[in-house]
TORFI-690984 format. One record per atom (N, C-alpha, C, O): z, y, x; atom name; residue in one letter. Coordinates in pm, whole numbers, padded with zeros to 5 digits. Atoms other than C-alpha are relative to their C-alpha. Layout:
% TORFI-690984
[r [Z,Y,X],'CA','A']
...
This chain:
% TORFI-690984
[r [-00057,-00043,-00066],'N','X']
[r [-05248,-01736,-00906],'CA','X']
[r [00111,00094,-00049],'C','X']
[r [00106,00161,-00153],'O','X']
[r [-00048,-00100,-00036],'N','X']
[r [-04954,-01546,-00800],'CA','X']
[r [00081,00106,00051],'C','X']
[r [00151,00106,00153],'O','X']
[r [-00022,-00107,00014],'N','X']
[r [-04879,-01205,-00881],'CA','X']
[r [00120,00059,00048],'C','X']
[r [00214,00042,-00029],'O','X']
[r [-00109,-00030,-00090],'N','X']
[r [-04620,-01040,-00620],'CA','X']
[r [00031,00095,-00042],'C','X']
[r [00150,00115,-00067],'O','X']
[r [-00046,-00127,00067],'N','X']
[r [-04651,-00711,-00754],'CA','X']
[r [00101,00035,00141],'C','X']
[r [00126,-00030,00242],'O','X']
[r [-00110,-00078,-00094],'N','X']
[r [-04403,-00478,-00561],'CA','X']
[r [00201,-00044,00030],'C','X']
[r [00307,00002,00072],'O','X']
[r [-00149,00137,-00076],'N','X']
[r [-04107,-00758,-00505],'CA','X']
[r [-00038,00016,00154],'C','X']
[r [00039,00039,00247],'O','X']
[r [00058,00066,-00142],'N','X']
[r [-04338,-00825,-00207],'CA','X']
[r [00029,00107,00150],'C','X']
[r [00076,00091,00263],'O','X']
[r [-00026,-00121,-00069],'N','X']
[r [-04345,-00480,-00072],'CA','X']
[r [00117,00026,00020],'C','X']
[r [00159,00018,00135],'O','X']
[r [-00161,00004,-00029],'N','X']
[r [-04001,-00427,-00104],'CA','X']
[r [00050,-00055,00053],'C','X']
[r [00147,-00014,00117],'O','X']
[r [-00117,00139,-00097],'N','X']
[r [-03880,-00750,00045],'CA','X']
[r [-00040,00038,00153],'C','X']
[r [00032,00033,00253],'O','X']
[r [00063,00020,-00186],'N','X']
[r [-04142,-00687,00369],'CA','X']
[r [00063,00192,00017],'C','X']
[r [00012,00271,00096],'O','X']
[r [00001,-00102,-00008],'N','X']
[r [-03988,-00366,00320],'CA','X']
[r [00118,00039,00087],'C','X']
[r [00110,00127,00174],'O','X']
[r [-00117,00068,00045],'N','X']
[r [-03622,-00479,00329],'CA','X']
[r [00000,-00068,00142],'C','X']
[r [00092,-00060,00222],'O','X']
[r [-00019,00119,-00124],'N','X']
[r [-03712,-00727,00611],'CA','X']
[r [-00001,00112,00138],'C','X']
[r [00076,00096,00232],'O','X']
[r [-00007,-00050,-00130],'N','X']
[r [-03823,-00434,00871],'CA','X']
[r [00110,00103,-00024],'C','X']
[r [00154,00146,00083],'O','X']
[r [-00109,-00068,-00073],'N','X']
[r [-03555,-00218,00827],'CA','X']
[r [00163,-00070,00013],'C','X']
[r [00268,-00010,00035],'O','X']
[r [-00052,00101,-00064],'N','X']
[r [-03357,-00502,00889],'CA','X']
[r [00012,00044,00160],'C','X']
[r [00083,00112,00234],'O','X']
[r [00039,00015,-00152],'N','X']
[r [-03510,-00563,01207],'CA','X']
[r [00001,00169,00092],'C','X']
[r [00008,00176,00215],'O','X']
[r [-00015,-00141,-00049],'N','X']
[r [-03501,-00146,01266],'CA','X']
[r [00161,00022,00063],'C','X']
[r [00200,00081,00164],'O','X']
[r [-00171,-00049,-00013],'N','X']
[r [-03084,-00162,01216],'CA','X']
[r [00047,-00113,00143],'C','X']
[r [00134,-00080,00223],'O','X']
[r [00014,00063,-00057],'N','X']
[r [-03120,-00455,01424],'CA','X']
[r [00027,00050,00117],'C','X']
[r [00132,00097,00162],'O','X']
[r [00035,-00113,-00124],'N','X']
[r [-03257,-00309,01721],'CA','X']
[r [00124,00116,00056],'C','X']
[r [00190,00124,00159],'O','X']
[r [-00084,-00075,-00003],'N','X']
[r [-03058,-00031,01647],'CA','X']
[r [00152,-00017,00075],'C','X']
[r [00195,00055,00165],'O','X']
[r [-00104,00114,-00056],'N','X']
[r [-02729,-00288,01710],'CA','X']
[r [00040,-00019,00068],'C','X']
[r [00157,-00032,00105],'O','X']
[r [-00012,00100,-00156],'N','X']
[r [-02821,-00416,01994],'CA','X']
[r [-00019,00148,00092],'C','X']
[r [00050,00133,00193],'O','X']
[r [00013,-00084,-00061],'N','X']
[r [-02881,-00126,02149],'CA','X']
[r [00109,00118,00005],'C','X']
[r [00110,00203,00094],'O','X']
[r [-00126,-00007,-00045],'N','X']
[r [-02540,-00006,02079],'CA','X']
[r [00056,-00058,00063],'C','X']
[r [00104,-00007,00165],'O','X']
[r [-00121,00095,-00027],'N','X']
[r [-02346,-00272,02144],'CA','X']
[r [-00050,-00026,00147],'C','X']
[r [00038,-00072,00219],'O','X']
[r [-00004,00035,-00154],'N','X']
[r [-02511,-00315,02505],'CA','X']
[r [00018,00105,00063],'C','X']
[r [00069,00082,00173],'O','X']
[r [-00062,-00105,-00081],'N','X']
[r [-02463,00078,02614],'CA','X']
[r [00161,00019,-00025],'C','X']
[r [00230,00108,00026],'O','X']
[r [-00153,-00055,00004],'N','X']
[r [-02107,00062,02505],'CA','X']
[r [00045,-00126,00025],'C','X']
[r [00168,-00124,00026],'O','X']
[r [-00068,00079,-00056],'N','X']
[r [-02040,-00260,02609],'CA','X']
[r [00021,00034,00181],'C','X']
[r [00091,-00039,00251],'O','X']
[r [00043,-00012,-00129],'N','X']
[r [-02104,-00145,02948],'CA','X']
[r [00115,00094,00016],'C','X']
[r [00217,00041,00060],'O','X']
[r [-00111,-00087,00050],'N','X']
[r [-01874,00155,02889],'CA','X']
[r [00153,00003,-00008],'C','X']
[r [00236,00060,00062],'O','X']
[r [-00114,00114,00011],'N','X']
[r [-01591,-00051,02741],'CA','X']
[r [00021,-00113,00139],'C','X']
[r [00130,-00116,00195],'O','X']
[r [-00009,00018,-00153],'N','X']
[r [-01628,-00236,03062],'CA','X']
[r [00094,00081,00065],'C','X']
[r [00191,00032,00122],'O','X']
[r [-00063,-00051,-00190],'N','X']
[r [-01497,00034,03313],'CA','X']
[r [00093,00089,-00044],'C','X']
[r [00146,00168,00035],'O','X']
[r [-00136,-00079,00067],'N','X']
[r [-01232,00201,03050],'CA','X']
[r [00076,-00100,00027],'C','X']
[r [00172,-00074,00101],'O','X']
[r [-00103,00101,-00047],'N','X']
[r [-01071,-00171,03066],'CA','X']
[r [00051,-00023,00092],'C','X']
[r [00170,-00052,00097],'O','X']
[r [-00050,00029,-00090],'N','X']
[r [-01051,-00217,03355],'CA','X']
[r [00073,00086,00097],'C','X']
[r [00147,00032,00179],'O','X']
[r [-00041,-00070,00044],'N','X']
[r [-00958,00105,03405],'CA','X']
[r [00167,00023,-00049],'C','X']
[r [00261,00064,00018],'O','X']
[r [-00161,00002,00093],'N','X']
[r [-00634,00098,03172],'CA','X']
[r [00072,-00149,00071],'C','X']
[r [00193,-00168,00060],'O','X']
[r [-00095,00062,-00015],'N','X']
[r [-00546,-00200,03322],'CA','X']
[r [00081,-00024,00150],'C','X']
[r [00179,-00088,00188],'O','X']
[r [00019,-00014,-00181],'N','X']
[r [-00591,-00114,03719],'CA','X']
[r [-00060,-00050,00073],'C','X']
[r [-00025,-00058,00191],'O','X']
[r [00077,00043,-00089],'N','X']
[r [-00855,-00266,03826],'CA','X']
[r [-00145,00090,00037],'C','X']
[r [-00244,00116,-00030],'O','X']
[r [00121,-00072,-00068],'N','X']
[r [-01085,-00077,04055],'CA','X']
[r [00025,00169,-00047],'C','X']
[r [-00058,00258,-00029],'O','X']
[r [00000,-00166,00009],'N','X']
[r [-00924,00276,03936],'CA','X']
[r [00027,00102,00086],'C','X']
[r [00135,00097,00145],'O','X']
[r [-00018,-00097,-00126],'N','X']
[r [-00923,00532,04160],'CA','X']
[r [00109,00055,00015],'C','X']
[r [00139,00080,00131],'O','X']
[r [-00121,-00013,-00034],'N','X']
[r [-00577,00645,04077],'CA','X']
[r [00086,-00078,00045],'C','X']
[r [00199,-00042,00078],'O','X']
[r [-00173,00063,-00031],'N','X']
[r [-00385,00320,04162],'CA','X']
[r [-00042,00013,00163],'C','X']
[r [-00149,00019,00225],'O','X']
[r [-00007,-00042,-00123],'N','X']
[r [-00247,00377,04489],'CA','X']
[r [-00014,-00120,00056],'C','X']
[r [00003,-00221,-00013],'O','X']
[r [-00009,00111,-00093],'N','X']
[r [-00287,00136,04782],'CA','X']
[r [00110,-00134,-00011],'C','X']
[r [00087,-00255,-00018],'O','X']
[r [-00110,00108,00013],'N','X']
[r [00038,-00044,04760],'CA','X']
[r [-00014,-00058,-00183],'C','X']
[r [00025,-00175,-00185],'O','X']
[r [00020,00051,00134],'N','X']
[r [-00025,-00122,04344],'CA','X']
[r [-00110,-00108,00040],'C','X']
[r [-00067,-00224,00047],'O','X']
[r [00074,00050,-00106],'N','X']
[r [-00346,-00260,04517],'CA','X']
[r [00053,-00104,00033],'C','X']
[r [00043,-00215,-00019],'O','X']
[r [-00025,00175,-00048],'N','X']
[r [-00188,-00493,04715],'CA','X']
[r [00110,-00098,-00040],'C','X']
[r [00131,-00205,00018],'O','X']
[r [-00127,00081,00016],'N','X']
[r [00130,-00613,04533],'CA','X']
[r [-00100,-00083,-00171],'C','X']
[r [-00072,-00192,-00220],'O','X']
[r [00105,00046,00101],'N','X']
[r [-00169,-00659,04219],'CA','X']
[r [-00075,-00126,00038],'C','X']
[r [-00082,-00222,-00039],'O','X']
[r [00073,00083,-00059],'N','X']
[r [-00396,-00867,04492],'CA','X']
[r [00096,-00130,00009],'C','X']
[r [00046,-00234,-00031],'O','X']
[r [-00022,00098,-00027],'N','X']
[r [-00121,-01099,04586],'CA','X']
[r [00071,-00085,-00144],'C','X']
[r [00084,-00205,-00171],'O','X']
[r [-00045,00061,00122],'N','X']
[r [00029,-01126,04253],'CA','X']
[r [-00139,-00114,-00072],'C','X']
[r [-00129,-00223,-00128],'O','X']
[r [00093,00075,00119],'N','X']
[r [-00297,-01250,04087],'CA','X']
[r [-00066,-00129,00143],'C','X']
[r [-00182,-00170,00143],'O','X']
[r [00047,00035,-00135],'N','X']
[r [-00309,-01455,04467],'CA','X']
[r [-00101,-00033,00051],'C','X']
[r [-00130,-00140,00104],'O','X']
[r [00125,-00068,-00123],'N','X']
[r [-00612,-01296,04624],'CA','X']
[r [00049,-00026,00144],'C','X']
[r [-00028,-00049,00237],'O','X']
[r [-00030,00021,-00139],'N','X']
[r [-00400,-01336,04919],'CA','X']
[r [00131,-00048,00035],'C','X']
[r [00212,-00024,-00055],'O','X']
[r [-00045,00054,-00015],'N','X']
[r [-00173,-01496,05071],'CA','X']
[r [00195,00074,00014],'C','X']
[r [00211,00196,00015],'O','X']
[r [-00112,-00083,-00060],'N','X']
[r [00220,-01408,05150],'CA','X']
[r [00016,00043,00133],'C','X']
[r [00079,00145,00164],'O','X']
[r [00000,-00078,-00163],'N','X']
[r [00184,-01358,05519],'CA','X']
[r [-00083,00126,-00018],'C','X']
[r [-00038,00235,00018],'O','X']
[r [00088,-00123,-00022],'N','X']
[r [-00129,-01124,05457],'CA','X']
[r [00092,00089,-00099],'C','X']
[r [00156,00178,-00044],'O','X']
[r [-00120,-00105,00006],'N','X']
[r [00097,-00946,05198],'CA','X']
[r [00044,00073,00068],'C','X']
[r [00019,00191,00092],'O','X']
[r [-00102,-00073,-00089],'N','X']
[r [00352,-00904,05408],'CA','X']
[r [-00074,00068,00130],'C','X']
[r [-00052,00181,00176],'O','X']
[r [00106,-00089,-00119],'N','X']
[r [00115,-00807,05687],'CA','X']
[r [-00084,00162,-00018],'C','X']
[r [-00101,00264,00049],'O','X']
[r [00050,-00141,00074],'N','X']
[r [-00047,-00544,05490],'CA','X']
[r [00093,00093,-00040],'C','X']
[r [00061,00211,-00024],'O','X']
[r [-00114,-00050,00046],'N','X']
[r [00251,-00422,05364],'CA','X']
[r [00070,00057,00072],'C','X']
[r [00152,00108,-00003],'O','X']
[r [-00023,00001,-00136],'N','X']
[r [00372,-00335,05686],'CA','X']
[r [-00071,00084,00050],'C','X']
[r [-00026,00175,00120],'O','X']
[r [00109,-00069,-00107],'N','X']
[r [00010,-00205,05806],'CA','X']
[r [00032,00175,-00122],'C','X']
[r [-00015,00287,-00099],'O','X']
[r [00026,-00130,00110],'N','X']
[r [00093,00064,05473],'CA','X']
[r [00094,00079,00047],'C','X']
[r [00118,00197,00018],'O','X']
[r [-00128,-00103,00011],'N','X']
[r [00381,00154,05604],'CA','X']
[r [00149,-00064,-00124],'C','X']
[r [00260,-00013,-00145],'O','X']
[r [-00097,00041,00086],'N','X']
[r [00579,-00045,05351],'CA','X']
[r [00104,-00072,00002],'C','X']
[r [00140,-00159,-00078],'O','X']
[r [-00035,00217,-00070],'N','X']
[r [00769,-00293,05522],'CA','X']
[r [00095,-00071,-00106],'C','X']
[r [00128,-00189,-00090],'O','X']
């Protein structure tokens, strides 16, 4: 028979440590990913509460979300002729 001795015990412990590290890493990754997504959108101006209506309008037009006619009408409505 094969005598595993302390090697199997040590290997088993390494597997459990690896599993715990993996679970902690996944939890940290998931929780920080949500925060990173929000801060990225704030940095780029998407959804930022400090972005002015004119900036939102300009961004939407530049991204092709609205037509030129819609852009001009909304700009006029905002008082930005």
